[in-house]
N, C-alpha and C positions, 0 to 999 in steps of 0.2 A: 427571485431577486437576492436572497440570502440562502445559501448552500452551506451545510456545517456538517463534517464528515468525522469521525472519531477523534476530536480536539481533544488532546491531555495537556495537562498543565504540572510539572514537577519542581518544589522548589526541593530541590536535594532529596530527600526520602519522603518528604510529605507530598501529598496528592491534592492539589486544589480541584481540578476537574479530572475526569476520566471518560474517555469513548464517547464525548458528548455530540452527539448527532440530532439536527434538526434541519426543516427547509422552511422558508417563509416565502409565502406568495405574492406577486406585484399586486400595490396596491391594499395588502391587509395590512391589518395591527395586531399584532401577536403581543400577549402577556408571557414575560421570562418571570416565572414566580420562584419562590425558595425562600427560606428562612434564613436568618442573617447567617452569613458564613458558609453560604451552600456552595458558590462559585458562580454567584450569577454575575457580579462585577469582573473577575478574571476572563469570563467567557466576553465579557461585551470589550473588556479591554484588547483582547484578542484580536475579535473582529474590526475594529476600530485602527488596529494597527501601533498601537499604544505598546503591545508588548509582545513578544515571539511565543509560539507554543512550543511544547517539546516533541510533538508529532500529532498526525491529523490534519487536516486541509480544511480551507473556506474559501468559498467564491461570493464576492458579490456583484452583481449587476452581471455577471459571467467574468469576471477579472480575480485573477488569484491574489488572496491577502498577500501572501507571503514573496508570491513571486511578481507581482505586479503592483506594489504598495501606493505608487503615486497616482494610477488609475482610479484603485478604489477611495482614496481618499478623496479625490474630485468629486465623488460620486456620493458620499455619505456627511451627514453633519452630526457631530457627538456631543452630547451633553451629558459630563460625567456628575456621580454624585456630588461632588463639590464644585460648581460652576469655576472653570479657568479664568477669571476676571480678575483686571488688576484695580484694586482700589483707588490708586492716586488719578486714574483717567477718567475723564467724563465718559457717559455713556457712549456718545458719538465719537469719541476720541478713540475708545475703545473698538466700537465696530468698524472705524475706517481701519485699525491697525490689523484686525483679524480679517478684513476683506482684503488689504492688500497682501496678506499670506495667502490668500486664496486664489490668488492671480487678477484682482480685480484693481481696476484704477480710472483715475479721471471720474468724468461724469457718471459712467458706467457703475463706479462704486458708488457714487454719492446717491444715486438713485436705488441701488441695492440697499444699501444702509436705510435710507428711508422706509422705502417697502417693505424691511423684516421690522424696524422699529413699530411702522404701525399695524403690522401683522400680529404682534403681541403685544399692541396698547402700551406702547411707552415712546411714543413719538412725542410727547409733552415731558418725558423726563432725559431729551437726550443732552442736555446742558448740566445735568447732574453729577455731581462727583460719584462712582460707585459706591465710595467709602459711604456718602450720606444714605445711602438708599437702603428700605426696609429688605429683609431676605425674601419677600416675595418679588420684589420689583430686580435684585440680583438674579434670580431665577429666570425671572424672563430676560433679562439682559443675556442669559448663557443661552437661552431659547434662541433668542434672537440670531447670535454669532452663529448657533446650529443651522440656522437656515440661511444663512448667507451664500448666495451661489445656488440656492434652490437645489440642493441636493435631492437625489432621487428616495434616498434611505436616512432616516433618522434614527440613531441609537440613544433611548434616553434612559438614563441611570438612575432610577430612583428620584423622578424629577419634582415629587412633592415631598421629601423628607425634609422634616422639621419645620414646616409651614404650618401658621396658624388654619383653622376650620375655612374662612373665606378665601384667604389664598389656594388653599388646596381646591376648593371648590372651580377657583378661577384658573388655575393650570391644568386641572382636568379637562375643563370647557376648549381651552385653547388646544389642547390634544385631540379632541373629537374634531374640531374645526380642521387641523392639519392632517388629519388621515384621509380627509378625501383629495388629498394633493400628493401624499409621500406613502411611501411603503412605511410601516413604523414597529421598530421592537422595543418593548416596554418592561424594562425591568423592576421589579416590585415585592415588597413582602406584605402590601396592604391589599388583601382580598377584595375589599369594595373598590378598588381601581379599578380592577378588571371589567365590572360591569359598569361602572361610571364613565370610563374611556371607551365603551362599544366594541371592545375586544371580541375578535373573532375565534382567535384560536389560541389555545393555552399551552405552554411547556413549563413543567414543573421539576425543577433539580432539587436535589438532597444529597449532602455530603459528597457533594461533586460528580454524581451521576443523574442522567435525566430517568426520571422514575414514572412522567406522564407526557405523551403529545398528541392532542386531541384539540376537536372543536368544541367550544363550549359546552354547548349541547350535547354532543358525544360525550364529554368528561362526566356530566351529570347523568346521562342515561346508564353509562356502561357501570356506575356505581351503584346502581338501583336495584334495592336485593330483590328476590322473587318473594311475591306475596305482597310487600309493602306499598301502601298507598300513597307514599310521598317519597320522591328523590331525596336523596341527600343535599345539603346544602354545600355551597363551594367550602365552607370552612371547614366542615365535616370531612368531606373529600382530602383538602389538601393536609388537615391533621393526620390522615390514615395513611397518606402517602409518605410524609415526612417523620414519621415515628424514627426516632432512635435504634 
């Protein structure tokens, strides 16, 4: 579903990402891990069509991100780190607006807005101004807009950042539920998010380069020291792979 090969992004002389390559199979949920500033958001912005790469290639659902951007955008739902909401609109007004941008109209648009609002448990908040919502409900609204049109792929960038513990648990549970219906790439620097959202595969990036690309079980097993009775924790593996 997602094929990334040799992606590089330069800002003049500064390298944001270098030769990033990985694949995500259909129906999988993949954790894209890395410290702050490692290149996670840059990679996801490129995959979503938000910014161009300096070099490399990427395909989503068989379509080239750079040569066929509209075909790609019809098949992805993107939730950036800061949800792209309009505070002066109600939740329903905002979702109707995004739905029209995605080519939905009339009764089909209204049904889809109702479906997505219910899916993320904000059906009873649709007449509320977004400016008056808690951060958790703003995040749910952002997730609802990503679901409009029922895209095959969801790209979620730090979806729980800034939430309180209860809100974090609620959003993680939503991601687990959505994984049954969508291919998901989930960017995070919170290691507990990997197990909490049942990620099956882990890609770790550090200083713009991929340093690990394996199943969670494979990553843990590969790190096991000869003769050791226990395997290293994900935290230990992450720290060893992301040392400066």
